[in-house]
C-alpha positions, -999 to 999 in steps of 0.1 A, spaced: -10 -201 -27 -9 -238 -30 -27 -235 -63 -59 -219 -51 -73 -185 -40 -81 -183 -3 -110 -162 10 -103 -133 33 -136 -114 30 -118 -94 3 -132 -112 -28 -122 -82 -49 -87 -94 -47 -95 -121 -73 -84 -106 -106 -63 -79 -92 -31 -86 -111 -22 -58 -134 -24 -66 -172 -5 -53 -201 -35 -31 -210 -24 -8 -182 10 -4 -198 -7 9 -229 -29 34 -211 -25 70 -219 -12 96 -195 -35 112 -169 -53 144 -178 -69 171 -158 -103 155 -165 -94 121 -150 -115 112 -120 -98 109 -86 -104 72 -87 -105 47 -115 -124 14 -113 -92 -2 -124 -102 -37 -113 -128 -39 -140 -100 -35 -166 -82 -66 -155 -86 -103 -164 -103 -126 -139 -71 -143 -127 -62 -156 -93 -35 -140 -72 -13 -171 -75 22 -168 -87 32 -186 -119 66 -179 -134 55 -193 -167 24 -172 -171 20 -148 -201 6 -122 -177 34 -100 -165 21 -97 -130 13 -134 -125 48 -142 -137 64 -112 -118 80 -95 -147 95 -60 -142 68 -47 -165 44 -55 -138 62 -30 -115 62 -5 -143 24 -9 -146 19 -5 -109 40 27 -109 20 40 -138 -13 34 -120 1 51 -88 14 81 -108 -20 86 -124 -37 86 -91 -11 108 -74 -12 134 -102 -50 136 -100 -48 142 -62 -19 166 -62 -36 197 -75 -65 193 -51 -43 197 -20 -63 169 -5 -46 154 26 -46 119 11 -22 133 -15 7 127 9 3 89 12 -2 87 -26 32 104 -30 49 84 -3 37 51 -18 46 61 -53 82 70 -43 85 38 -23 74 17 -52 99 35 -75 126 27 -50 114 -9 -49 118 -11 -87 154 0 -84 160 -28 -58 144 -53 -81 168 -46 -108 198 -51 -85 212 -86 -92 209 -108 -61 191 -83 -40 162 -108 -36 165 -146 -39 132 -147 -60 127 -113 -76 98 -123 -98 78 -135 -68 84 -102 -50 74 -83 -81 42 -103 -80 37 -94 -43 43 -58 -51 13 -57 -74 -10 -77 -51 0 -54 -22 -7 -23 -42 -42 -36 -52 -53 -35 -16 -46 2 -14 -63 8 -48 -94 -12 -38 -97 5 -4 -92 40 -20 -117 33 -48 -143 19 -24 -140 49 -1 -143 74 -30 -175 57 -42 -190 57 -8 -189 19 -7 -178 19 30 -187 -17 36 -157 -26 16 -133 -2 33 -113 -18 61 -116 0 94 -79 11 95 -82 25 59 -115 43 68 -97 59 97 -69 71 75 -92 84 47 -117 100 72 -88 118 89 -75 131 56 -110 142 45 -115 160 78 -80 176 75 -73 168 111 -36 160 112 -3 171 98 12 156 66 36 133 84 7 117 102 -13 114 70 15 94 56 19 72 87 -18 65 88 -17 51 53 15 32 60 -1 17 92 -33 6 74 -13 -9 45 13 -27 66 -6 -37 97 -39 -45 80 -32 -54 44 2 -71 44 -8 -101 66 -35 -110 41 -12 -105 11 15 -127 25 -10 -154 35 -26 -153 1 6 -155 -20 23 -180 2 50 -180 29 72 -208 15 89 -215 -18 80 -246 -38 110 -264 -22 95 -257 12 120 -231 24 107 -199 39 102 -167 20 110 -147 52 145 -137 41 132 -119 11 104 -104 33 131 -90 56 152 -78 27 124 -54 18 134 -35 49 168 -27 33 153 -9 4 127 8 26 155 23 46 168 42 16 135 57 2 141 94 -3 110 117 -5 133 147 -9 114 180 -6 84 168 -25 62 168 5 69 204 11 47 212 -18 17 202 3 28 209 39 58 230 49 62 209 80 66 176 61 99 159 71 91 122 71 120 99 62 122 62 64 159 65 71 151 81 105 157 54 131 124 59 149 104 57 118 124 27 103 122 8 136 85 12 137 81 0 101 104 -30 107 83 -39 138 51 -36 118 64 -58 90 76 -84 115 41 -84 131 25 -87 96 46 -118 89 36 -134 122 -1 -126 116 2 -142 81 15 -173 98 -14 -171 122 -38 -170 92 -21 -199 76 -22 -220 108 -59 -213 114 -73 -213 79 -90 -247 83 -106 -238 116 -134 -212 110 -136 -200 146 -98 -196 151 -95 -181 116 -122 -155 124 -104 -147 156 -71 -143 137 -87 -118 113 -103 -99 141 -68 -97 158 -53 -82 126 -81 -57 122 -80 -46 158 -43 -42 159 -43 -21 127 -70 2 141 -53 6 175 -20 15 159 -37 40 136 -57 56 165 -25 62 184 -9 77 154 -38 100 148 -38 113 184 -1 121 181 -6 142 149 -38 161 156 -37 198 152 -37 216 185 -70 231 199 -79 264 182 -57 255 153 -64 239 119 -49 230 86 -59 263 71 -23 276 67 -12 243 53 -40 243 28 -34 280 18 3 271 14 -5 241 -8 -28 261 -30 3 282 -40 30 256 -40 15 223 -51 30 227 -86 65 236 -73 93 214 -86 
């Protein structure tokens, strides 16, 4: 961050770090709304990392990851009983973050675990903000790749695997370059943070969704340990790092910077469009059987 917040057109990112007040929040109830304007609950802090901060997310404490998991759980629980098609990505992201927490507790897994904990919260905030803006009808603040994912889920146009992949594509291809650029690509000593970025691939390769997705769609079989899926994720994450470097190298040139942002947005949308086409229900078919199945099985354990 170099001690400052950098603009991306996503001003809502200022103040996104999760506070200890989230840790004290009560469990979700059946009356909880499908979105929570969570950003208004947080202190107006920058996204800069400060290991000495009293804020658990600014300093990257494990409690920050706990708070993020709690927020994801609340949102997932609210969606699950609706059988909405955006439930799938909420589940996938929650289980992925839980696996991240396990990796963060492994001594030596990352060279700078607190920084990656901080990144985890900043990254999650992009999904929270996009989801909340979409639910409120504030579409001007919904990035195009996210709008495509949410619109597709709302229209019930694709299978569960594709719902998950559309969320993953929007989050990695669109959000991650901005997150990496904002929080910084190098350590204070000038060495690259790329090794820790690449290390994330190791934990992603062991995320296990089990049979949970089958509660919502009997065809769900997505696994990040599948070579085709993992190779795609690794390629997306590599591209995200390169796009973050592009943002960094052009940030003082308004024209080049605008072009870099347009490149990121366009790539994210094109990847998502291709995924959507691959997962569309066949002509004369629909999600009706999936939705009927979910109505019966969404509470299965």
